[in-house]
Each structure stands twice: as structure tokens, then as C-alpha cells.
N, C-alpha and C positions, 0 to 999 in steps of 0.2 A: 480585510485580511492584511491591509495596513503592517506594519512590526508579527504577524506572527509567523511564527517558527516552521517551519517542511520544512518535510521526509526525503531524505534522500533517497532515490534506492541501496546507497553503501548502510545507509541509516536501519532501514525494513532488517536487510541481508545479517546485520549483528541482530537486530533485536529478535529473530524469529532463526540465529542459526543455522539458513537455511541463501542457496543458491541463486543468483539474479537470473536466473533459470524456470527455477520453480515461483517464482514470488508471477514469474509471466504468463505462469501456466496458469496460478491459482485465480490470473483475470480473469483466465478461459469457461472456467466454470460455473456448472447452471444450476447450482444451489449454491446460495452466498459466496456468490465468485469476487474476489477482493477488488476492490475499489481503486478507481481508472484513474491516471497522475491528476489532479487539480493543476496543476500548467506543466508546456510539456513543450518544452522548445526546442526544438528541428536546429540536432547536430550539436545541444552540448548534454543537457538533464533533463528528467524527467525529479515532479514533487509530488508531495503527495501529502495531502488534507491532516495532519496529526486529527480531529475531532472525527474526521471516515476512516480511521486505520481502527480507533477504537469502539467503533458504529459495531466496525466488521469484528472487531474481538466478541463482541457481547453477545453476537449472535450465533461465533460461532461458539462459546462455550454456551449458549442454554442449546445448542443442536447435539451436544457432545454425551 
């Protein structure tokens, strides 16, 4: 994981053009939930693994 670029919530909101609230709502879905943050630093920020995001996108495009 050293040197890997993780995604912030701001990166994700810009990528999908949705609010932070929507990202967190997607994480609660029963069918193909949005990935949980890989790194969750208390009181600061959450970081997502881009590989997990791309896998989620791939699954979502197959069901659409």
C-alpha cells in the first residue's frame, strides 16, 4: 500500500457529482453497496482504495 494514491470523500463527490451524504447512503445499500473506506482516521478523514472503487463501478455497470 505504500505509494498508493487513495481517494478522499471530496474526490468521490467530484467523480460521481453527488453529495457526501449520497456516498454514505450508497454504503448502506443491500445490493452492491459502495465500498467502505480502507483507511478511517478518527476525527480527520476517510480514504478509499481506488481498486475497490473500480471493482464497484464494474459490478454496478453489469447490473445496470
